[in-house]
mmCIF file as Biopython writes it, N, C-alpha, C and O atoms, coordinates in Angstrom:
data_model
#
loop_
_atom_site.group_PDB
_atom_site.id
_atom_site.type_symbol
_atom_site.label_atom_id
_atom_site.label_alt_id
_atom_site.label_comp_id
_atom_site.label_asym_id
_atom_site.label_entity_id
_atom_site.label_seq_id
_atom_site.pdbx_PDB_ins_code
_atom_site.Cartn_x
_atom_site.Cartn_y
_atom_site.Cartn_z
_atom_site.occupancy
_atom_site.B_iso_or_equiv
_atom_site.auth_seq_id
_atom_site.auth_asym_id
_atom_site.pdbx_PDB_model_num
ATOM 1   N N  . UNK A ? 1  ? -34.392 38.991 0.486  1.0 0.0 1  A 1 
ATOM 2   C CA . UNK A ? 1  ? -34.486 38.605 1.893  1.0 0.0 1  A 1 
ATOM 3   C C  . UNK A ? 1  ? -34.927 39.812 2.707  1.0 0.0 1  A 1 
ATOM 4   O O  . UNK A ? 1  ? -34.491 40.942 2.486  1.0 0.0 1  A 1 
ATOM 5   N N  . UNK A ? 2  ? -35.787 39.531 3.634  1.0 0.0 2  A 1 
ATOM 6   C CA . UNK A ? 2  ? -36.186 40.629 4.496  1.0 0.0 2  A 1 
ATOM 7   C C  . UNK A ? 2  ? -35.337 40.639 5.771  1.0 0.0 2  A 1 
ATOM 8   O O  . UNK A ? 2  ? -34.533 39.734 5.991  1.0 0.0 2  A 1 
ATOM 9   N N  . UNK A ? 3  ? -35.513 41.632 6.582  1.0 0.0 3  A 1 
ATOM 10  C CA . UNK A ? 3  ? -34.684 41.839 7.757  1.0 0.0 3  A 1 
ATOM 11  C C  . UNK A ? 3  ? -34.854 40.708 8.778  1.0 0.0 3  A 1 
ATOM 12  O O  . UNK A ? 3  ? -33.897 40.359 9.470  1.0 0.0 3  A 1 
ATOM 13  N N  . UNK A ? 4  ? -36.038 40.141 8.879  1.0 0.0 4  A 1 
ATOM 14  C CA . UNK A ? 4  ? -36.274 39.045 9.834  1.0 0.0 4  A 1 
ATOM 15  C C  . UNK A ? 4  ? -35.495 37.791 9.439  1.0 0.0 4  A 1 
ATOM 16  O O  . UNK A ? 4  ? -34.954 37.106 10.307 1.0 0.0 4  A 1 
ATOM 17  N N  . UNK A ? 5  ? -35.429 37.484 8.153  1.0 0.0 5  A 1 
ATOM 18  C CA . UNK A ? 5  ? -34.672 36.322 7.685  1.0 0.0 5  A 1 
ATOM 19  C C  . UNK A ? 5  ? -33.179 36.513 7.924  1.0 0.0 5  A 1 
ATOM 20  O O  . UNK A ? 5  ? -32.486 35.580 8.329  1.0 0.0 5  A 1 
ATOM 21  N N  . UNK A ? 6  ? -32.690 37.710 7.675  1.0 0.0 6  A 1 
ATOM 22  C CA . UNK A ? 6  ? -31.262 37.992 7.902  1.0 0.0 6  A 1 
ATOM 23  C C  . UNK A ? 6  ? -30.943 37.873 9.386  1.0 0.0 6  A 1 
ATOM 24  O O  . UNK A ? 6  ? -29.927 37.286 9.757  1.0 0.0 6  A 1 
ATOM 25  N N  . UNK A ? 7  ? -31.795 38.420 10.228 1.0 0.0 7  A 1 
ATOM 26  C CA . UNK A ? 7  ? -31.593 38.356 11.678 1.0 0.0 7  A 1 
ATOM 27  C C  . UNK A ? 7  ? -31.621 36.910 12.157 1.0 0.0 7  A 1 
ATOM 28  O O  . UNK A ? 7  ? -30.783 36.520 12.971 1.0 0.0 7  A 1 
ATOM 29  N N  . UNK A ? 8  ? -32.551 36.116 11.677 1.0 0.0 8  A 1 
ATOM 30  C CA . UNK A ? 8  ? -32.653 34.712 12.077 1.0 0.0 8  A 1 
ATOM 31  C C  . UNK A ? 8  ? -31.424 33.919 11.612 1.0 0.0 8  A 1 
ATOM 32  O O  . UNK A ? 8  ? -30.915 33.068 12.341 1.0 0.0 8  A 1 
ATOM 33  N N  . UNK A ? 9  ? -30.960 34.209 10.399 1.0 0.0 9  A 1 
ATOM 34  C CA . UNK A ? 9  ? -29.766 33.525 9.884  1.0 0.0 9  A 1 
ATOM 35  C C  . UNK A ? 9  ? -28.524 33.891 10.699 1.0 0.0 9  A 1 
ATOM 36  O O  . UNK A ? 9  ? -27.690 33.033 10.989 1.0 0.0 9  A 1 
ATOM 37  N N  . UNK A ? 10 ? -28.410 35.140 11.058 1.0 0.0 10 A 1 
ATOM 38  C CA . UNK A ? 10 ? -27.271 35.598 11.845 1.0 0.0 10 A 1 
ATOM 39  C C  . UNK A ? 10 ? -27.274 34.976 13.239 1.0 0.0 10 A 1 
ATOM 40  O O  . UNK A ? 10 ? -26.226 34.561 13.732 1.0 0.0 10 A 1 
ATOM 41  N N  . UNK A ? 11 ? -28.421 34.909 13.864 1.0 0.0 11 A 1 
ATOM 42  C CA . UNK A ? 11 ? -28.529 34.298 15.197 1.0 0.0 11 A 1 
ATOM 43  C C  . UNK A ? 11 ? -28.209 32.805 15.125 1.0 0.0 11 A 1 
ATOM 44  O O  . UNK A ? 11 ? -27.526 32.279 16.002 1.0 0.0 11 A 1 
ATOM 45  N N  . UNK A ? 12 ? -28.692 32.125 14.098 1.0 0.0 12 A 1 
ATOM 46  C CA . UNK A ? 12 ? -28.393 30.698 13.937 1.0 0.0 12 A 1 
ATOM 47  C C  . UNK A ? 12 ? -26.902 30.480 13.722 1.0 0.0 12 A 1 
ATOM 48  O O  . UNK A ? 12 ? -26.338 29.518 14.242 1.0 0.0 12 A 1 
ATOM 49  N N  . UNK A ? 13 ? -26.256 31.364 12.961 1.0 0.0 13 A 1 
ATOM 50  C CA . UNK A ? 13 ? -24.816 31.247 12.720 1.0 0.0 13 A 1 
ATOM 51  C C  . UNK A ? 13 ? -24.029 31.453 14.015 1.0 0.0 13 A 1 
ATOM 52  O O  . UNK A ? 13 ? -23.063 30.732 14.266 1.0 0.0 13 A 1 
ATOM 53  N N  . UNK A ? 14 ? -24.418 32.407 14.826 1.0 0.0 14 A 1 
ATOM 54  C CA . UNK A ? 14 ? -23.724 32.684 16.081 1.0 0.0 14 A 1 
ATOM 55  C C  . UNK A ? 14 ? -23.893 31.528 17.063 1.0 0.0 14 A 1 
ATOM 56  O O  . UNK A ? 14 ? -22.950 31.192 17.780 1.0 0.0 14 A 1 
ATOM 57  N N  . UNK A ? 15 ? -25.055 30.923 17.111 1.0 0.0 15 A 1 
ATOM 58  C CA . UNK A ? 15 ? -25.308 29.826 18.056 1.0 0.0 15 A 1 
ATOM 59  C C  . UNK A ? 15 ? -24.685 28.509 17.611 1.0 0.0 15 A 1 
ATOM 60  O O  . UNK A ? 15 ? -24.522 27.604 18.429 1.0 0.0 15 A 1 
ATOM 61  N N  . UNK A ? 16 ? -24.333 28.381 16.338 1.0 0.0 16 A 1 
ATOM 62  C CA . UNK A ? 16 ? -23.747 27.144 15.829 1.0 0.0 16 A 1 
ATOM 63  C C  . UNK A ? 16 ? -22.313 27.022 16.335 1.0 0.0 16 A 1 
ATOM 64  O O  . UNK A ? 16 ? -21.471 27.871 16.041 1.0 0.0 16 A 1 
ATOM 65  N N  . UNK A ? 17 ? -22.037 25.956 17.102 1.0 0.0 17 A 1 
ATOM 66  C CA . UNK A ? 17 ? -20.706 25.798 17.689 1.0 0.0 17 A 1 
ATOM 67  C C  . UNK A ? 17 ? -19.908 24.658 17.057 1.0 0.0 17 A 1 
ATOM 68  O O  . UNK A ? 17 ? -18.879 24.268 17.607 1.0 0.0 17 A 1 
ATOM 69  N N  . UNK A ? 18 ? -20.339 24.119 15.939 1.0 0.0 18 A 1 
ATOM 70  C CA . UNK A ? 18 ? -19.608 23.033 15.287 1.0 0.0 18 A 1 
ATOM 71  C C  . UNK A ? 18 ? -18.273 23.526 14.742 1.0 0.0 18 A 1 
ATOM 72  O O  . UNK A ? 18 ? -17.276 22.808 14.819 1.0 0.0 18 A 1 
ATOM 73  N N  . UNK A ? 19 ? -18.235 24.715 14.204 1.0 0.0 19 A 1 
ATOM 74  C CA . UNK A ? 19 ? -16.995 25.281 13.693 1.0 0.0 19 A 1 
ATOM 75  C C  . UNK A ? 19 ? -16.011 25.592 14.799 1.0 0.0 19 A 1 
ATOM 76  O O  . UNK A ? 19 ? -14.800 25.520 14.592 1.0 0.0 19 A 1 
ATOM 77  N N  . UNK A ? 20 ? -16.515 25.934 15.969 1.0 0.0 20 A 1 
ATOM 78  C CA . UNK A ? 20 ? -15.665 26.239 17.108 1.0 0.0 20 A 1 
ATOM 79  C C  . UNK A ? 20 ? -14.861 25.014 17.521 1.0 0.0 20 A 1 
ATOM 80  O O  . UNK A ? 20 ? -13.698 25.144 17.904 1.0 0.0 20 A 1 
ATOM 81  N N  . UNK A ? 21 ? -15.449 23.840 17.452 1.0 0.0 21 A 1 
ATOM 82  C CA . UNK A ? 21 ? -14.738 22.617 17.818 1.0 0.0 21 A 1 
ATOM 83  C C  . UNK A ? 21 ? -13.538 22.404 16.901 1.0 0.0 21 A 1 
ATOM 84  O O  . UNK A ? 21 ? -12.469 22.021 17.378 1.0 0.0 21 A 1 
ATOM 85  N N  . UNK A ? 22 ? -13.682 22.638 15.632 1.0 0.0 22 A 1 
ATOM 86  C CA . UNK A ? 22 ? -12.585 22.475 14.680 1.0 0.0 22 A 1 
ATOM 87  C C  . UNK A ? 22 ? -11.463 23.454 15.001 1.0 0.0 22 A 1 
ATOM 88  O O  . UNK A ? 22 ? -10.287 23.094 14.950 1.0 0.0 22 A 1 
ATOM 89  N N  . UNK A ? 23 ? -11.820 24.682 15.329 1.0 0.0 23 A 1 
ATOM 90  C CA . UNK A ? 23 ? -10.822 25.681 15.680 1.0 0.0 23 A 1 
ATOM 91  C C  . UNK A ? 23 ? -10.088 25.281 16.956 1.0 0.0 23 A 1 
ATOM 92  O O  . UNK A ? 23 ? -8.872  25.446 17.048 1.0 0.0 23 A 1 
ATOM 93  N N  . UNK A ? 24 ? -10.810 24.762 17.932 1.0 0.0 24 A 1 
ATOM 94  C CA . UNK A ? 24 ? -10.176 24.321 19.178 1.0 0.0 24 A 1 
ATOM 95  C C  . UNK A ? 24 ? -9.173  23.200 18.913 1.0 0.0 24 A 1 
ATOM 96  O O  . UNK A ? 24 ? -8.078  23.208 19.477 1.0 0.0 24 A 1 
ATOM 97  N N  . UNK A ? 25 ? -9.528  22.250 18.075 1.0 0.0 25 A 1 
ATOM 98  C CA . UNK A ? 25 ? -8.598  21.172 17.736 1.0 0.0 25 A 1 
ATOM 99  C C  . UNK A ? 25 ? -7.376  21.703 16.992 1.0 0.0 25 A 1 
ATOM 100 O O  . UNK A ? 25 ? -6.262  21.233 17.224 1.0 0.0 25 A 1 
ATOM 101 N N  . UNK A ? 26 ? -7.568  22.657 16.119 1.0 0.0 26 A 1 
ATOM 102 C CA . UNK A ? 26 ? -6.452  23.236 15.367 1.0 0.0 26 A 1 
ATOM 103 C C  . UNK A ? 26 ? -5.492  23.969 16.306 1.0 0.0 26 A 1 
ATOM 104 O O  . UNK A ? 26 ? -4.275  23.844 16.171 1.0 0.0 26 A 1 
ATOM 105 N N  . UNK A ? 27 ? -6.032  24.724 17.248 1.0 0.0 27 A 1 
ATOM 106 C CA . UNK A ? 27 ? -5.191  25.443 18.206 1.0 0.0 27 A 1 
ATOM 107 C C  . UNK A ? 27 ? -4.452  24.456 19.100 1.0 0.0 27 A 1 
ATOM 108 O O  . UNK A ? 27 ? -3.258  24.622 19.350 1.0 0.0 27 A 1 
ATOM 109 N N  . UNK A ? 28 ? -5.144  23.437 19.582 1.0 0.0 28 A 1 
ATOM 110 C CA . UNK A ? 28 ? -4.493  22.430 20.425 1.0 0.0 28 A 1 
ATOM 111 C C  . UNK A ? 28 ? -3.397  21.697 19.653 1.0 0.0 28 A 1 
ATOM 112 O O  . UNK A ? 28 ? -2.320  21.451 20.197 1.0 0.0 28 A 1 
ATOM 113 N N  . UNK A ? 29 ? -3.653  21.353 18.419 1.0 0.0 29 A 1 
ATOM 114 C CA . UNK A ? 29 ? -2.643  20.681 17.600 1.0 0.0 29 A 1 
ATOM 115 C C  . UNK A ? 29 ? -1.435  21.570 17.361 1.0 0.0 29 A 1 
ATOM 116 O O  . UNK A ? 29 ? -0.300  21.093 17.383 1.0 0.0 29 A 1 
ATOM 117 N N  . UNK A ? 30 ? -1.664  22.839 17.136 1.0 0.0 30 A 1 
ATOM 118 C CA . UNK A ? 30 ? -0.563  23.779 16.952 1.0 0.0 30 A 1 
ATOM 119 C C  . UNK A ? 30 ? 0.286   23.918 18.203 1.0 0.0 30 A 1 
ATOM 120 O O  . UNK A ? 30 ? 1.513   23.972 18.121 1.0 0.0 30 A 1 
ATOM 121 N N  . UNK A ? 31 ? -0.358  23.976 19.362 1.0 0.0 31 A 1 
ATOM 122 C CA . UNK A ? 31 ? 0.391   24.078 20.620 1.0 0.0 31 A 1 
ATOM 123 C C  . UNK A ? 31 ? 1.198   22.818 20.904 1.0 0.0 31 A 1 
ATOM 124 O O  . UNK A ? 31 ? 2.331   22.899 21.379 1.0 0.0 31 A 1 
ATOM 125 N N  . UNK A ? 32 ? 0.627   21.664 20.618 1.0 0.0 32 A 1 
ATOM 126 C CA . UNK A ? 32 ? 1.356   20.401 20.819 1.0 0.0 32 A 1 
ATOM 127 C C  . UNK A ? 32 ? 2.552   20.342 19.878 1.0 0.0 32 A 1 
ATOM 128 O O  . UNK A ? 32 ? 3.640   19.935 20.287 1.0 0.0 32 A 1 
ATOM 129 N N  . UNK A ? 33 ? 2.367   20.740 18.634 1.0 0.0 33 A 1 
ATOM 130 C CA . UNK A ? 33 ? 3.470   20.744 17.667 1.0 0.0 33 A 1 
ATOM 131 C C  . UNK A ? 33 ? 4.571   21.704 18.100 1.0 0.0 33 A 1 
ATOM 132 O O  . UNK A ? 33 ? 5.754   21.374 18.016 1.0 0.0 33 A 1 
ATOM 133 N N  . UNK A ? 34 ? 4.187   22.885 18.563 1.0 0.0 34 A 1 
ATOM 134 C CA . UNK A ? 34 ? 5.160   23.868 19.029 1.0 0.0 34 A 1 
ATOM 135 C C  . UNK A ? 34 ? 5.950   23.329 20.221 1.0 0.0 34 A 1 
ATOM 136 O O  . UNK A ? 34 ? 7.166   23.506 20.292 1.0 0.0 34 A 1 
ATOM 137 N N  . UNK A ? 35 ? 5.265   22.676 21.152 1.0 0.0 35 A 1 
ATOM 138 C CA . UNK A ? 35 ? 5.942   22.078 22.303 1.0 0.0 35 A 1 
ATOM 139 C C  . UNK A ? 35 ? 6.901   20.974 21.898 1.0 0.0 35 A 1 
ATOM 140 O O  . UNK A ? 35 ? 8.000   20.876 22.443 1.0 0.0 35 A 1 
ATOM 141 N N  . UNK A ? 36 ? 6.499   20.149 20.955 1.0 0.0 36 A 1 
ATOM 142 C CA . UNK A ? 36 ? 7.368   19.054 20.499 1.0 0.0 36 A 1 
ATOM 143 C C  . UNK A ? 36 ? 8.606   19.598 19.793 1.0 0.0 36 A 1 
ATOM 144 O O  . UNK A ? 36 ? 9.706   19.084 20.001 1.0 0.0 36 A 1 
ATOM 145 N N  . UNK A ? 37 ? 8.449   20.618 18.970 1.0 0.0 37 A 1 
ATOM 146 C CA . UNK A ? 37 ? 9.592   21.216 18.277 1.0 0.0 37 A 1 
ATOM 147 C C  . UNK A ? 37 ? 10.552  21.830 19.284 1.0 0.0 37 A 1 
ATOM 148 O O  . UNK A ? 37 ? 11.766  21.664 19.164 1.0 0.0 37 A 1 
ATOM 149 N N  . UNK A ? 38 ? 10.025  22.533 20.269 1.0 0.0 38 A 1 
ATOM 150 C CA . UNK A ? 38 ? 10.883  23.143 21.293 1.0 0.0 38 A 1 
ATOM 151 C C  . UNK A ? 38 ? 11.627  22.077 22.088 1.0 0.0 38 A 1 
ATOM 152 O O  . UNK A ? 38 ? 12.812  22.238 22.381 1.0 0.0 38 A 1 
ATOM 153 N N  . UNK A ? 39 ? 10.944  20.994 22.439 1.0 0.0 39 A 1 
ATOM 154 C CA . UNK A ? 39 ? 11.584  19.920 23.203 1.0 0.0 39 A 1 
ATOM 155 C C  . UNK A ? 39 ? 12.678  19.233 22.388 1.0 0.0 39 A 1 
ATOM 156 O O  . UNK A ? 39 ? 13.764  18.971 22.905 1.0 0.0 39 A 1 
ATOM 157 N N  . UNK A ? 40 ? 12.403  18.943 21.134 1.0 0.0 40 A 1 
ATOM 158 C CA . UNK A ? 40 ? 13.407  18.274 20.297 1.0 0.0 40 A 1 
ATOM 159 C C  . UNK A ? 40 ? 14.592  19.183 20.003 1.0 0.0 40 A 1 
ATOM 160 O O  . UNK A ? 40 ? 15.725  18.714 19.899 1.0 0.0 40 A 1 
ATOM 161 N N  . UNK A ? 41 ? 14.337  20.472 19.869 1.0 0.0 41 A 1 
ATOM 162 C CA . UNK A ? 41 ? 15.434  21.414 19.637 1.0 0.0 41 A 1 
ATOM 163 C C  . UNK A ? 41 ? 16.363  21.460 20.851 1.0 0.0 41 A 1 
ATOM 164 O O  . UNK A ? 41 ? 17.585  21.402 20.708 1.0 0.0 41 A 1 
ATOM 165 N N  . UNK A ? 42 ? 15.787  21.563 22.028 1.0 0.0 42 A 1 
ATOM 166 C CA . UNK A ? 42 ? 16.586  21.583 23.258 1.0 0.0 42 A 1 
ATOM 167 C C  . UNK A ? 42 ? 17.296  20.261 23.464 1.0 0.0 42 A 1 
ATOM 168 O O  . UNK A ? 42 ? 18.484  20.232 23.786 1.0 0.0 42 A 1 
ATOM 169 N N  . UNK A ? 43 ? 16.582  19.179 23.281 1.0 0.0 43 A 1 
ATOM 170 C CA . UNK A ? 43 ? 17.172  17.852 23.457 1.0 0.0 43 A 1 
ATOM 171 C C  . UNK A ? 43 ? 18.281  17.621 22.441 1.0 0.0 43 A 1 
ATOM 172 O O  . UNK A ? 43 ? 19.314  17.045 22.784 1.0 0.0 43 A 1 
ATOM 173 N N  . UNK A ? 44 ? 18.094  18.051 21.209 1.0 0.0 44 A 1 
ATOM 174 C CA . UNK A ? 44 ? 19.100  17.877 20.168 1.0 0.0 44 A 1 
ATOM 175 C C  . UNK A ? 44 ? 20.391  18.594 20.502 1.0 0.0 44 A 1 
ATOM 176 O O  . UNK A ? 44 ? 21.477  18.064 20.267 1.0 0.0 44 A 1 
ATOM 177 N N  . UNK A ? 45 ? 20.284  19.794 21.046 1.0 0.0 45 A 1 
ATOM 178 C CA . UNK A ? 45 ? 21.470  20.532 21.455 1.0 0.0 45 A 1 
ATOM 179 C C  . UNK A ? 45 ? 22.208  19.841 22.581 1.0 0.0 45 A 1 
ATOM 180 O O  . UNK A ? 45 ? 23.438  19.774 22.575 1.0 0.0 45 A 1 
ATOM 181 N N  . UNK A ? 46 ? 21.467  19.330 23.544 1.0 0.0 46 A 1 
ATOM 182 C CA . UNK A ? 46 ? 22.092  18.628 24.666 1.0 0.0 46 A 1 
ATOM 183 C C  . UNK A ? 46 ? 22.761  17.333 24.216 1.0 0.0 46 A 1 
ATOM 184 O O  . UNK A ? 46 ? 23.850  17.005 24.686 1.0 0.0 46 A 1 
ATOM 185 N N  . UNK A ? 47 ? 22.130  16.606 23.323 1.0 0.0 47 A 1 
ATOM 186 C CA . UNK A ? 47 ? 22.698  15.353 22.826 1.0 0.0 47 A 1 
ATOM 187 C C  . UNK A ? 47 ? 23.968  15.640 22.026 1.0 0.0 47 A 1 
ATOM 188 O O  . UNK A ? 47 ? 24.951  14.910 22.150 1.0 0.0 47 A 1 
ATOM 189 N N  . UNK A ? 48 ? 23.958  16.679 21.221 1.0 0.0 48 A 1 
ATOM 190 C CA . UNK A ? 48 ? 25.135  17.040 20.434 1.0 0.0 48 A 1 
ATOM 191 C C  . UNK A ? 48 ? 26.314  17.389 21.344 1.0 0.0 48 A 1 
ATOM 192 O O  . UNK A ? 48 ? 27.442  16.968 21.089 1.0 0.0 48 A 1 
ATOM 193 N N  . UNK A ? 49 ? 26.059  18.146 22.387 1.0 0.0 49 A 1 
ATOM 194 C CA . UNK A ? 49 ? 27.113  18.517 23.332 1.0 0.0 49 A 1 
ATOM 195 C C  . UNK A ? 49 ? 27.669  17.290 24.035 1.0 0.0 49 A 1 
ATOM 196 O O  . UNK A ? 49 ? 28.882  17.178 24.212 1.0 0.0 49 A 1 
ATOM 197 N N  . UNK A ? 50 ? 26.808  16.374 24.435 1.0 0.0 50 A 1 
ATOM 198 C CA . UNK A ? 50 ? 27.235  15.158 25.130 1.0 0.0 50 A 1 
ATOM 199 C C  . UNK A ? 50 ? 28.076  14.274 24.210 1.0 0.0 50 A 1 
ATOM 200 O O  . UNK A ? 50 ? 29.100  13.743 24.640 1.0 0.0 50 A 1 
ATOM 201 N N  . UNK A ? 51 ? 27.667  14.110 22.968 1.0 0.0 51 A 1 
ATOM 202 C CA . UNK A ? 51 ? 28.416  13.275 22.029 1.0 0.0 51 A 1 
ATOM 203 C C  . UNK A ? 51 ? 29.780  13.895 21.743 1.0 0.0 51 A 1 
ATOM 204 O O  . UNK A ? 51 ? 30.777  13.179 21.643 1.0 0.0 51 A 1 
ATOM 205 N N  . UNK A ? 52 ? 29.832  15.205 21.612 1.0 0.0 52 A 1 
ATOM 206 C CA . UNK A ? 52 ? 31.114  15.879 21.400 1.0 0.0 52 A 1 
ATOM 207 C C  . UNK A ? 52 ? 32.038  15.671 22.598 1.0 0.0 52 A 1 
ATOM 208 O O  . UNK A ? 52 ? 33.228  15.406 22.429 1.0 0.0 52 A 1 
ATOM 209 N N  . UNK A ? 53 ? 31.499  15.791 23.785 1.0 0.0 53 A 1 
ATOM 210 C CA . UNK A ? 53 ? 32.295  15.584 24.999 1.0 0.0 53 A 1 
ATOM 211 C C  . UNK A ? 53 ? 32.800  14.147 25.087 1.0 0.0 53 A 1 
ATOM 212 O O  . UNK A ? 53 ? 33.945  13.917 25.476 1.0 0.0 53 A 1 
ATOM 213 N N  . UNK A ? 54 ? 31.971  13.196 24.736 1.0 0.0 54 A 1 
ATOM 214 C CA . UNK A ? 54 ? 32.389  11.786 24.757 1.0 0.0 54 A 1 
ATOM 215 C C  . UNK A ? 54 ? 33.491  11.536 23.734 1.0 0.0 54 A 1 
ATOM 216 O O  . UNK A ? 54 ? 34.449  10.818 24.022 1.0 0.0 54 A 1 
ATOM 217 N N  . UNK A ? 55 ? 33.367  12.119 22.542 1.0 0.0 55 A 1 
ATOM 218 C CA . UNK A ? 55 ? 34.394  11.964 21.513 1.0 0.0 55 A 1 
ATOM 219 C C  . UNK A ? 55 ? 35.724  12.535 21.967 1.0 0.0 55 A 1 
ATOM 220 O O  . UNK A ? 55 ? 36.774  11.937 21.733 1.0 0.0 55 A 1 
ATOM 221 N N  . UNK A ? 56 ? 35.684  13.697 22.617 1.0 0.0 56 A 1 
ATOM 222 C CA . UNK A ? 56 ? 36.927  14.295 23.123 1.0 0.0 56 A 1 
ATOM 223 C C  . UNK A ? 56 ? 37.526  13.447 24.247 1.0 0.0 56 A 1 
ATOM 224 O O  . UNK A ? 56 ? 38.745  13.307 24.342 1.0 0.0 56 A 1 
ATOM 225 N N  . UNK A ? 57 ? 36.676  12.891 25.084 1.0 0.0 57 A 1 
ATOM 226 C CA . UNK A ? 57 ? 37.175  12.057 26.175 1.0 0.0 57 A 1 
ATOM 227 C C  . UNK A ? 57 ? 37.829  10.785 25.644 1.0 0.0 57 A 1 
ATOM 228 O O  . UNK A ? 57 ? 38.850  10.342 26.169 1.0 0.0 57 A 1 
ATOM 229 N N  . UNK A ? 58 ? 37.246  10.203 24.612 1.0 0.0 58 A 1 
ATOM 230 C CA . UNK A ? 58 ? 37.813  8.987  24.028 1.0 0.0 58 A 1 
ATOM 231 C C  . UNK A ? 58 ? 39.156  9.298  23.378 1.0 0.0 58 A 1 
ATOM 232 O O  . UNK A ? 58 ? 40.096  8.512  23.501 1.0 0.0 58 A 1 
ATOM 233 N N  . UNK A ? 59 ? 39.261  10.425 22.692 1.0 0.0 59 A 1 
ATOM 234 C CA . UNK A ? 59 ? 40.506  10.819 22.035 1.0 0.0 59 A 1 
ATOM 235 C C  . UNK A ? 59 ? 41.532  11.354 23.022 1.0 0.0 59 A 1 
ATOM 236 O O  . UNK A ? 59 ? 42.721  11.418 22.711 1.0 0.0 59 A 1 
ATOM 237 N N  . UNK A ? 60 ? 41.085  11.732 24.190 1.0 0.0 60 A 1 
ATOM 238 C CA . UNK A ? 60 ? 41.983  12.266 25.194 1.0 0.0 60 A 1 
ATOM 239 C C  . UNK A ? 60 ? 42.378  13.695 24.930 1.0 0.0 60 A 1 
ATOM 240 O O  . UNK A ? 60 ? 43.419  14.152 25.403 1.0 0.0 60 A 1 
ATOM 241 N N  . UNK A ? 61 ? 41.564  14.403 24.184 1.0 0.0 61 A 1 
ATOM 242 C CA . UNK A ? 61 ? 41.864  15.821 23.893 1.0 0.0 61 A 1 
ATOM 243 C C  . UNK A ? 61 ? 40.854  16.705 24.614 1.0 0.0 61 A 1 
ATOM 244 O O  . UNK A ? 61 ? 39.712  16.294 24.819 1.0 0.0 61 A 1 
ATOM 245 N N  . UNK A ? 62 ? 41.258  17.907 25.000 1.0 0.0 62 A 1 
ATOM 246 C CA . UNK A ? 62 ? 40.298  18.825 25.624 1.0 0.0 62 A 1 
ATOM 247 C C  . UNK A ? 62 ? 39.319  19.398 24.585 1.0 0.0 62 A 1 
ATOM 248 O O  . UNK A ? 62 ? 39.660  19.576 23.416 1.0 0.0 62 A 1 
ATOM 249 N N  . UNK A ? 63 ? 38.163  19.664 25.026 1.0 0.0 63 A 1 
ATOM 250 C CA . UNK A ? 63 ? 37.136  20.214 24.105 1.0 0.0 63 A 1 
ATOM 251 C C  . UNK A ? 63 ? 37.029  21.696 24.230 1.0 0.0 63 A 1 
ATOM 252 O O  . UNK A ? 63 ? 36.224  22.318 23.537 1.0 0.0 63 A 1 
#
């Protein structure tokens, strides 16, 4: 390969944005997953505390 072919191939690779779309979807999917895990973790802790409080109230014992 001569230098002109390498330069043309490199420029074509840089201008190609099809791979960028896949990366954008992967990053967006990762952020959505991270947000869902954080929300469920927080919600799970709150639900556990509420159920424990309800159980203590039904039994009439302090928590």
